[in-house]
Rosetta silent file (secondary structure, phi, psi, omega in degrees, C-alpha in Angstrom):
SEQUENCE: MRGYGGSDRPEGIDQYTVLHLVGDMIGLLDALGAARAVIAGHDWGAVVAWYAALLRPDRFRGVIGLSVPFLPRGPVPPTRLMPQTTDAVFYQLYLQTPEMPEAELAQDVRRSLRGILYANSGGNPHPPPKAAIGMVPRRGGLAARLASDLANPATLPAWLGEDDVDVFAAEFGRTGFRGGLNYYRNIDRNWELLAPFAGARVEVPALYIVGDRDLVAAFAGMDQLIPNLVQWVPRLRRTVVLPGCGHWTQQERAAEVNAALIEFLGAL
SCORE:     score description
SCORE:     0.000 S_00000001
   1 L     0.000  129.706 -178.977    5.391  -15.842   -2.820 S_00000001
   2 L   -60.138  142.897 -177.469    3.139  -17.994   -4.988 S_00000001
   3 L    97.632  -14.626 -175.207    4.633  -18.722   -8.378 S_00000001
   4 L  -118.074  144.893  170.568    8.197  -18.795   -7.064 S_00000001
   5 L    51.563 -129.072 -177.851   10.522  -21.516   -5.829 S_00000001
   6 L   -85.474    0.362 -179.485    8.836  -24.141   -3.640 S_00000001
   7 L   -75.761  166.622  178.480    5.593  -22.225   -3.303 S_00000001
   8 L   -62.088  150.601  177.659    2.377  -23.223   -5.132 S_00000001
   9 L  -130.620   80.003 -179.471    2.068  -22.223   -8.785 S_00000001
  10 L   -59.466  150.612 -177.437   -1.614  -22.068   -9.694 S_00000001
  11 L   -75.289  -39.878 -173.008   -2.350  -22.357  -13.426 S_00000001
  12 L   -70.839  132.753  177.526   -4.921  -19.559  -13.720 S_00000001
  13 H   -58.457  -38.402 -175.154   -3.582  -16.065  -14.347 S_00000001
  14 H   -73.785    3.382  176.109   -6.370  -14.635  -12.159 S_00000001
  15 H   -90.716    8.664 -177.646   -4.959  -16.589   -9.182 S_00000001
  16 L  -121.677   30.162  177.180   -2.185  -14.007   -8.749 S_00000001
  17 L   -74.542  162.667 -179.875   -4.103  -10.882   -7.774 S_00000001
  18 H   -63.404  -24.818  176.975   -2.935   -8.728   -4.912 S_00000001
  19 H   -71.145  -37.330  174.053   -5.898  -10.004   -2.880 S_00000001
  20 H   -62.323  -44.589 -175.920   -4.698  -13.562   -3.298 S_00000001
  21 H   -67.565  -39.737  174.278   -1.177  -12.511   -2.324 S_00000001
  22 H   -64.630  -39.778  176.981   -2.300  -10.610    0.743 S_00000001
  23 H   -60.133  -36.937  175.974   -4.452  -13.595    1.627 S_00000001
  24 H   -61.223  -40.017 -179.066   -1.375  -15.776    1.427 S_00000001
  25 H   -67.575  -36.700  173.082    0.342  -13.553    3.990 S_00000001
  26 H   -62.152  -43.303  178.166   -2.654  -13.853    6.329 S_00000001
  27 H   -61.234  -35.242  177.776   -2.496  -17.606    5.842 S_00000001
  28 H   -67.326  -44.141  175.803    1.175  -17.550    6.784 S_00000001
  29 H   -57.844  -43.375 -179.736    0.449  -15.681   10.017 S_00000001
  30 H   -63.452  -39.833 -179.112   -2.288  -18.202   10.836 S_00000001
  31 H   -67.661  -29.885  179.335    0.036  -21.126   10.089 S_00000001
  32 H   -86.684   -6.582 -176.921    2.656  -19.615   12.385 S_00000001
  33 L    68.571   29.898 -178.781    0.105  -18.914   15.088 S_00000001
  34 L  -102.158  121.817  179.373    0.985  -15.222   15.026 S_00000001
  35 L   -68.509  -42.228 -178.074   -1.782  -12.759   15.794 S_00000001
  36 L  -142.962  158.244  178.719    0.124   -9.784   14.408 S_00000001
  37 E  -157.089  166.465  168.393    3.407   -9.105   12.656 S_00000001
  38 E   -95.776  134.040 -179.020    5.478   -6.482   10.858 S_00000001
  39 E  -113.422  136.514  178.887    5.646   -7.248    7.132 S_00000001
  40 E  -128.164  145.825 -179.002    8.541   -6.365    4.833 S_00000001
  41 E  -157.296  154.230  178.545    8.853   -6.824    1.085 S_00000001
  42 E  -117.107  137.145  175.545   10.943   -5.930   -1.958 S_00000001
  43 L    58.978 -120.190  178.316    9.617   -5.021   -5.426 S_00000001
  44 H   -61.934  -32.342  175.051    6.392   -7.063   -5.916 S_00000001
  45 H   -62.268  -31.801  176.843    6.848   -8.153   -2.315 S_00000001
  46 H   -68.140  -41.493  177.314    6.737   -4.458   -1.379 S_00000001
  47 H   -58.309  -45.877  179.211    3.449   -4.072   -3.220 S_00000001
  48 H   -62.882  -43.118 -178.941    2.051   -7.001   -1.293 S_00000001
  49 H   -63.082  -46.150  179.803    3.417   -5.637    1.997 S_00000001
  50 H   -60.497  -44.221 -178.018    1.925   -2.153    1.488 S_00000001
  51 H   -74.564  -27.928  172.559   -1.491   -3.570    0.604 S_00000001
  52 H   -62.264  -40.131  179.766   -1.350   -6.097    3.451 S_00000001
  53 H   -72.928  -35.580  178.193   -0.884   -3.147    5.815 S_00000001
  54 H   -66.170  -47.583 -171.195   -3.616   -1.142    4.047 S_00000001
  55 H   -84.181  -30.866 -176.761   -6.200   -3.920    4.013 S_00000001
  56 L  -133.042   62.842  177.214   -5.412   -5.691    7.284 S_00000001
  57 L   -63.069  -17.042  175.525   -3.944   -3.313    9.848 S_00000001
  58 L   -68.675  -22.202 -177.807   -5.455   -5.595   12.483 S_00000001
  59 L  -109.859  -26.268 -178.413   -2.890   -8.243   11.520 S_00000001
  60 E  -116.630  111.596 -174.629    0.048   -6.108   10.333 S_00000001
  61 E   -91.721   -0.485  176.492    1.235   -3.556   12.865 S_00000001
  62 E  -166.393  159.317 -177.360    4.014   -2.160   10.712 S_00000001
  63 E  -142.491  142.331  176.509    5.255   -2.293    7.124 S_00000001
  64 E  -127.283  117.343  178.850    8.642   -2.007    5.415 S_00000001
  65 E  -108.080  130.616  178.053    8.785   -1.408    1.666 S_00000001
  66 E  -113.827  129.350  179.563   12.014   -1.807   -0.300 S_00000001
  67 L    75.679  -59.938 -177.382   12.425   -0.246   -3.769 S_00000001
  68 L   -95.024  121.928  176.654    8.701    0.143   -4.550 S_00000001
  69 L   -76.893  173.663  172.214    6.793    2.757   -2.571 S_00000001
  70 L   -60.380  131.589 -179.678    3.088    2.560   -1.776 S_00000001
  71 L  -110.745  102.663  179.650    1.279    3.108   -5.063 S_00000001
  72 L   -64.584  152.292 -179.937   -2.112    4.710   -4.552 S_00000001
  73 L   -66.642  128.825  179.770   -4.924    3.706   -6.916 S_00000001
  74 L   -89.540 -178.851 -175.547   -5.111    6.013   -9.883 S_00000001
  75 L   -78.594  -19.206 -177.247   -8.135    7.209  -11.884 S_00000001
  76 L  -132.569  161.215  175.250   -7.640    4.798  -14.814 S_00000001
  77 L   -53.970  135.769 -174.057   -6.256    1.259  -15.251 S_00000001
  78 H   -54.779  -38.259 -175.655   -2.453    1.438  -14.881 S_00000001
  79 H   -64.718  -19.715  178.569   -1.618   -0.065  -18.257 S_00000001
  80 H   -70.099  -22.798 -177.644   -3.310    2.880  -19.995 S_00000001
  81 H   -98.242   -3.523 -176.716   -0.641    5.170  -18.561 S_00000001
  82 L   -74.975  138.873 -174.495    2.424    3.045  -19.366 S_00000001
  83 L   -69.022  146.594  172.126    4.744    4.555  -21.969 S_00000001
  84 E  -155.598  146.469  179.208    5.036    3.208  -25.470 S_00000001
  85 L  -127.413 -178.669  178.301    6.550    4.516  -28.701 S_00000001
  86 L   -65.120  -22.384 -174.426    6.601    3.336  -32.302 S_00000001
  87 L  -106.298  -18.787 -173.339    9.771    1.389  -31.478 S_00000001
  88 E  -152.691  160.256  176.741    9.340    0.176  -27.889 S_00000001
  89 E  -131.314  152.269  176.544    6.858   -0.552  -25.053 S_00000001
  90 E   -60.910  142.870 -172.751    7.218   -0.397  -21.277 S_00000001
  91 H   -58.973  -33.876 -178.784    8.238   -3.810  -19.970 S_00000001
  92 H   -68.202  -30.069  172.086    5.088   -4.220  -17.864 S_00000001
  93 H   -70.726  -42.967 -179.275    3.010   -3.825  -21.017 S_00000001
  94 H   -61.463  -33.065 -178.068    5.220   -6.275  -22.887 S_00000001
  95 L   -79.726   -3.474 -177.205    4.709   -8.882  -20.135 S_00000001
  96 L   -65.668  -34.058 -176.277    0.901   -8.753  -20.394 S_00000001
  97 L   -88.582  122.061 -179.065    0.767  -11.421  -23.132 S_00000001
  98 L   -68.788  166.446  172.335    1.625  -14.921  -21.883 S_00000001
  99 L    86.253  -63.336 -173.248    4.074  -17.392  -23.409 S_00000001
 100 H   -62.789  -46.670  177.930    6.472  -15.256  -25.421 S_00000001
 101 H   -60.277  -40.009  178.064    8.201  -13.489  -22.428 S_00000001
 102 H   -59.236  -45.827 -177.176    8.508  -16.841  -20.632 S_00000001
 103 H   -65.169  -38.898  179.755   10.051  -18.407  -23.709 S_00000001
 104 H   -66.432  -42.203  178.553   12.544  -15.580  -24.207 S_00000001
 105 H   -67.756  -32.424 -176.270   13.742  -15.707  -20.621 S_00000001
 106 H   -80.244   -8.757 -179.390   13.971  -19.507  -20.760 S_00000001
 107 L   -57.555  -40.644  175.051   16.215  -19.565  -23.813 S_00000001
 108 L  -148.080   90.177 -170.261   19.189  -19.274  -21.437 S_00000001
 109 H   -58.761  -47.694 -176.817   17.900  -19.146  -17.896 S_00000001
 110 H   -64.425  -42.622  179.377   21.250  -18.505  -16.251 S_00000001
 111 H   -65.451  -41.464  179.726   22.278  -15.782  -18.672 S_00000001
 112 H   -57.036  -51.808 -177.165   18.874  -14.118  -18.360 S_00000001
 113 H   -67.007  -41.764 -179.614   18.992  -13.973  -14.559 S_00000001
 114 H   -61.634  -44.291 -179.858   22.688  -12.985  -14.405 S_00000001
 115 H   -65.296  -42.780 -179.413   22.086  -10.182  -16.847 S_00000001
 116 H   -63.401  -44.203 -178.474   18.923   -8.876  -15.153 S_00000001
 117 H   -62.250  -43.643 -179.024   20.617   -8.906  -11.737 S_00000001
 118 H   -70.509  -49.608 -172.247   23.659   -7.038  -13.050 S_00000001
 119 H   -63.814  -27.602 -177.225   21.923   -4.543  -15.322 S_00000001
 120 L  -101.021   18.832  178.432   19.555   -3.355  -12.579 S_00000001
 121 L   -98.946  162.715  176.603   22.250   -3.006   -9.920 S_00000001
 122 L   -67.984  -13.743 -179.533   24.006    0.092   -8.784 S_00000001
 123 L   -87.821   -3.462  176.491   27.239   -1.333  -10.147 S_00000001
 124 L   -69.954  113.683 -175.373   26.085   -1.201  -13.790 S_00000001
 125 L   -78.898   -4.582 -176.563   28.294    1.513  -15.307 S_00000001
 126 L  -128.233   59.584  177.899   25.994    1.909  -18.303 S_00000001
 127 L   -64.787  151.621 -178.152   22.440    2.479  -17.064 S_00000001
 128 L   -67.324  154.594  172.639   19.912    3.355  -19.782 S_00000001
 129 L   -62.856  157.825 -173.293   18.990    7.008  -20.478 S_00000001
 130 H   -54.239  -41.024 -176.318   15.796    8.099  -18.699 S_00000001
 131 H   -67.574  -18.861 -176.461   13.635    7.817  -21.824 S_00000001
 132 H  -102.535   -0.447 -177.038   14.722    4.168  -22.321 S_00000001
 133 L   -63.241  123.873  176.584   14.245    2.962  -18.718 S_00000001
 134 L    77.730    3.063 -175.972   12.079   -0.116  -18.659 S_00000001
 135 E   -90.612  139.873 -179.843   11.434   -0.067  -22.421 S_00000001
 136 E  -116.707  128.904 -177.297   11.447   -3.250  -24.526 S_00000001
 137 E   -67.385  139.157 -179.869   11.956   -2.936  -28.312 S_00000001
 138 L   -64.348  -36.935  175.988    8.981   -4.009  -30.419 S_00000001
 139 L   -92.786  117.378  179.669   11.360   -5.733  -32.842 S_00000001
 140 L    99.948  -26.221  175.258   13.225   -8.474  -31.075 S_00000001
 141 H    59.029 -149.110 -178.235   11.349   -8.055  -27.793 S_00000001
 142 H   -66.806  -28.314  175.880   12.845   -9.104  -24.519 S_00000001
 143 H   -60.512  -38.275  178.380   15.306  -11.342  -26.342 S_00000001
 144 H   -67.585  -37.443  177.521   16.872   -8.257  -27.923 S_00000001
 145 H   -64.182  -43.435 -177.651   17.179   -6.596  -24.520 S_00000001
 146 H   -66.719  -27.546  179.605   18.833   -9.671  -23.088 S_00000001
 147 H   -84.697  -12.293 -173.466   21.291   -9.769  -25.960 S_00000001
 148 L  -118.235  -90.507 -171.467   22.234   -6.132  -25.709 S_00000001
 149 L   -76.079  -10.519  173.444   22.099   -3.927  -22.585 S_00000001
 150 L   -95.794   39.313 -178.517   21.639   -6.856  -20.225 S_00000001
 151 L   -62.756  144.809  178.540   25.090   -8.049  -21.135 S_00000001
 152 L   -84.930  121.932  179.691   26.735  -10.427  -18.695 S_00000001
 153 L   -74.260  157.778  178.968   29.898   -8.998  -17.139 S_00000001
 154 L   -67.157  -34.718  179.711   32.994  -11.119  -16.798 S_00000001
 155 L  -125.040  129.935  178.893   33.015  -10.459  -13.039 S_00000001
 156 L   -78.259  157.435  175.197   29.919  -10.085  -10.872 S_00000001
 157 L   -60.799  160.546 -177.697   29.578   -7.400   -8.171 S_00000001
 158 L   -57.392  -31.347 -176.637   30.780   -8.315   -4.664 S_00000001
 159 L   -81.233   -6.759 -176.661   27.228   -8.805   -3.380 S_00000001
 160 L  -126.146  115.345 -179.752   26.338  -11.416   -6.012 S_00000001
 161 L   -97.613  157.266  177.232   28.178  -14.735   -6.254 S_00000001
 162 H   -62.360  -28.977  177.733   28.084  -17.250   -9.095 S_00000001
 163 H   -67.806  -33.737  174.025   26.753  -19.739   -6.541 S_00000001
 164 H   -61.800  -47.966 -178.091   23.784  -17.409   -5.936 S_00000001
 165 H   -61.726  -36.438 -179.534   23.082  -17.309   -9.691 S_00000001
 166 H   -60.261  -42.926  179.564   23.364  -21.085   -9.777 S_00000001
 167 H   -65.055  -46.859 -179.624   20.582  -21.405   -7.159 S_00000001
 168 H   -61.491  -44.597 -178.011   18.311  -18.910   -8.944 S_00000001
 169 H   -65.295  -38.565  178.361   18.905  -20.556  -12.318 S_00000001
 170 H   -63.412  -42.869 -177.838   18.208  -24.047  -10.957 S_00000001
 171 H   -69.445  -48.224 -179.046   14.886  -22.919   -9.441 S_00000001
 172 H   -69.616  -27.676  173.007   13.679  -20.983  -12.467 S_00000001
 173 H   -64.107  -33.855  179.884   14.866  -23.794  -14.742 S_00000001
 174 H   -78.979  -44.401 -170.609   12.637  -26.125  -12.723 S_00000001
 175 H   -94.182  -24.352 -169.973    9.599  -23.886  -12.286 S_00000001
 176 L    80.550  177.442 -176.477    9.675  -21.653  -15.332 S_00000001
 177 L  -102.381   -5.861 -169.789    8.860  -17.931  -15.274 S_00000001
 178 H   -59.159  -47.025 -175.420    5.079  -18.005  -15.745 S_00000001
 179 H   -57.617  -48.993  179.051    4.083  -17.740  -12.109 S_00000001
 180 H   -64.776  -38.966 -179.146    6.142  -14.654  -11.382 S_00000001
 181 H   -68.867  -24.916  179.473    5.179  -12.954  -14.676 S_00000001
 182 L   -63.022  -21.181  176.123    1.494  -13.528  -13.844 S_00000001
 183 L   -60.368  -40.686 -178.650    1.821  -10.820  -11.188 S_00000001
 184 H   -69.848  -28.678 -177.538    2.141   -8.279  -13.998 S_00000001
 185 H   -77.708    0.526  174.779   -0.855   -9.734  -15.805 S_00000001
 186 H  -112.987   10.953 -177.898   -3.052   -8.751  -12.898 S_00000001
 187 H   -58.665  -49.302 -179.647   -2.110   -5.084  -12.721 S_00000001
 188 H   -72.974  -34.337  176.638   -5.370   -3.860  -14.219 S_00000001
 189 H   -63.793  -38.814  175.583   -7.386   -6.565  -12.401 S_00000001
 190 H   -59.580  -44.067  178.383   -5.855   -5.324   -9.144 S_00000001
 191 H   -57.227  -41.554  178.699   -6.972   -1.806  -10.027 S_00000001
 192 H   -67.750  -46.214 -177.190  -10.530   -3.078  -10.466 S_00000001
 193 H   -65.670  -28.955 -176.673  -10.540   -5.131   -7.252 S_00000001
 194 L   -90.512    9.058 -179.383   -9.169   -2.253   -5.177 S_00000001
 195 H   -53.031  -41.444 -179.029  -11.900    0.183   -6.248 S_00000001
 196 H   -62.693  -17.461 -174.388  -13.496    0.121   -2.765 S_00000001
 197 H  -107.876   13.593  178.190  -10.199    1.327   -1.291 S_00000001
 198 L   -56.452  127.929  179.792   -9.569    4.271   -3.656 S_00000001
 199 L    87.130   -8.672  178.226   -8.134    7.116   -1.626 S_00000001
 200 L   -69.667  149.150 -177.901   -7.368    4.916    1.398 S_00000001
 201 L  -115.489  154.411  175.970   -4.088    5.467    3.239 S_00000001
 202 L   -80.279  117.202 -168.028   -1.688    3.089    4.940 S_00000001
 203 L  -105.536    4.518  178.271   -2.240    3.916    8.626 S_00000001
 204 L   -98.502  162.572  177.837    0.375    1.736   10.369 S_00000001
 205 L   -57.942  144.005 -172.203    3.988    2.756   11.088 S_00000001
 206 E  -143.376  154.727  174.426    6.122    2.413    7.955 S_00000001
 207 E  -135.267  136.800  176.955    9.674    2.487    6.671 S_00000001
 208 E  -124.352  129.787 -176.002   10.670    2.938    3.041 S_00000001
 209 E  -126.961  132.146 -179.403   14.136    2.085    1.656 S_00000001
 210 E  -148.322  149.210  174.815   15.359    2.774   -1.896 S_00000001
 211 E   -87.001  146.680 -178.920   18.632    3.040   -3.768 S_00000001
 212 L   -76.036   -5.503  174.297   19.468    6.297   -5.497 S_00000001
 213 L  -113.988   14.537  178.718   20.351    4.277   -8.618 S_00000001
 214 L   -73.950  125.928 -179.722   17.233    2.093   -8.526 S_00000001
 215 H   -64.669  -25.884  176.777   15.525    2.325  -11.913 S_00000001
 216 H   -59.508  -38.533  179.565   12.154    2.077  -10.185 S_00000001
 217 H   -66.628  -13.422  179.245   12.806    5.474   -8.643 S_00000001
 218 H   -99.678    0.696  178.284   13.223    6.864  -12.149 S_00000001
 219 L   -64.611  156.605  178.826    9.839    5.613  -13.422 S_00000001
 220 L   -52.887  129.371  177.366    7.353    8.288  -14.432 S_00000001
 221 L    90.179  -16.874 -177.515    5.755   10.019  -11.415 S_00000001
 222 H   -69.170  -25.584 -179.397    8.156    8.655   -8.827 S_00000001
 223 H   -68.769  -19.615  177.322    9.918   12.006   -8.536 S_00000001
 224 H   -97.750  -38.122 -175.401    6.594   13.332   -7.143 S_00000001
 225 H   -69.978  -50.785 -172.122    5.375   10.273   -5.219 S_00000001
 226 H   -61.793  -46.874  178.751    8.492    9.353   -3.216 S_00000001
 227 H   -64.713  -20.433 -175.965    9.189   12.817   -1.708 S_00000001
 228 H  -115.330   26.251 -174.093    5.496   13.117   -0.773 S_00000001
 229 H   -62.359  -28.775 -179.271    4.893    9.514    0.351 S_00000001
 230 H   -60.491  -20.717  177.262    3.759   10.685    3.791 S_00000001
 231 H   -65.809  -30.278  178.741    0.522   11.931    2.184 S_00000001
 232 L  -101.916  -16.579 -179.034   -0.397    8.291    1.574 S_00000001
 233 L  -132.451   79.127 -169.214    1.497    6.774    4.462 S_00000001
 234 L   -66.182  -19.648  177.824    0.960    9.310    7.279 S_00000001
 235 L  -102.607   27.096  175.787    2.899    7.270    9.864 S_00000001
 236 E   -64.904  119.457 -176.795    5.942    6.931    7.664 S_00000001
 237 E   -80.300  -32.654 -171.796    8.847    7.038   10.116 S_00000001
 238 E  -169.801  143.218  168.623   11.665    7.403    7.614 S_00000001
 239 E  -113.477  120.087 -178.970   12.677    7.191    3.985 S_00000001
 240 E  -101.612  119.012  177.481   16.168    5.742    3.592 S_00000001
 241 E  -106.843  119.927 -175.570   17.934    6.553    0.318 S_00000001
 242 E   -96.080  114.982 -178.496   21.038    4.386   -0.184 S_00000001
 243 L   -65.653  134.999  176.519   23.762    6.088   -2.254 S_00000001
 244 L    76.182    3.130 -176.530   25.163    4.092   -5.179 S_00000001
 245 L   -94.746  136.265  178.635   22.576    1.375   -4.637 S_00000001
 246 L   -93.363 -141.025 -171.281   20.482   -0.051   -7.522 S_00000001
 247 L   -77.577  -28.051 -170.228   17.336   -2.153   -7.438 S_00000001
 248 L   -91.755   63.083 -168.414   18.528   -5.028   -5.252 S_00000001
 249 H   -51.035  -54.450 -172.324   18.538   -3.019   -1.986 S_00000001
 250 H   -73.013  -15.603  176.223   18.780   -5.825    0.583 S_00000001
 251 H   -94.250  -42.930 -177.135   21.489   -7.624   -1.387 S_00000001
 252 H   -72.538  -33.489 -175.029   23.569   -4.657   -2.507 S_00000001
 253 L  -130.713   56.559 -172.545   23.460   -2.909    0.893 S_00000001
 254 H   -56.731  -48.400 -175.638   22.757   -5.742    3.360 S_00000001
 255 H   -61.682  -46.105 -179.134   24.358   -4.070    6.402 S_00000001
 256 H   -65.508  -41.765 -179.706   22.620   -0.728    5.909 S_00000001
 257 H   -65.332  -43.743  178.619   19.253   -2.343    5.223 S_00000001
 258 H   -60.675  -44.065 -179.154   19.524   -4.605    8.300 S_00000001
 259 H   -59.760  -43.170 -179.369   20.471   -1.604   10.449 S_00000001
 260 H   -66.246  -41.487 -179.585   17.456    0.373    9.207 S_00000001
 261 H   -64.501  -47.019 -177.525   15.080   -2.571    9.741 S_00000001
 262 H   -63.673  -41.766  177.013   16.361   -3.226   13.292 S_00000001
 263 H   -60.264  -45.686 -179.431   16.113    0.464   14.171 S_00000001
 264 H   -63.935  -48.427 -178.715   12.528    0.625   12.878 S_00000001
 265 H   -62.767  -39.616 -178.756   11.455   -2.589   14.611 S_00000001
 266 H   -66.303  -24.757 -178.848   13.071   -1.517   17.874 S_00000001
 267 H   -90.221   -4.521  179.775   11.074    1.716   17.889 S_00000001
 268 L   -77.659    0.000    0.000    7.669    0.075   17.427 S_00000001
């Protein structure tokens, strides 16, 4: 994914639209000499996977989304619908302005990543109340979140090793956070670019996997979208809900996710 690890990190914010990202996936198929493929993705990768299948079913014969379901285009730009109060704003709104979020995360890269991975896992014994999910305090910003509810536990969950965190921290320490955060800064631009596809449905076979403790599943409207996903993905073969699993589906429940992927691929 552009902006991460060893991939390219263009400077311009507008170089991270979903059309660029889907184009990168087409470029990958071309580089591999593959006429068609099944595409799978998690979180923002899931968004890219769903739209790759929507826009280029000639190249993607199946799609697997983890955590984030297909999000149909709404009637207004998405940021207009994001929650905010006098004391806090939804994190995707908070990330719209460059520089400050990057700086807050970079204050202690390893602690930031370790805390985010733990806090959004199914093993976090103190998940936020529904009204506070995804909210960032106006006073103190992301730094306040990182210092409070994203506390680093003494012992990590079994699925996450300190050596894993070391790798993530080394990469983000080298690249910074700007590229990945630019995905959020194109949310409304994506809405504009996808206007020709309003109402379009994903028509290839699909699989959706989500943890029952994934905070994404608790976002506003997900309680209606996820149970009725087949309306937008008519060839949805199965929705797999993993008990006790948080946001990091393929890491927290590797064996179950692999089994579901292999079953889906074998049936195509």
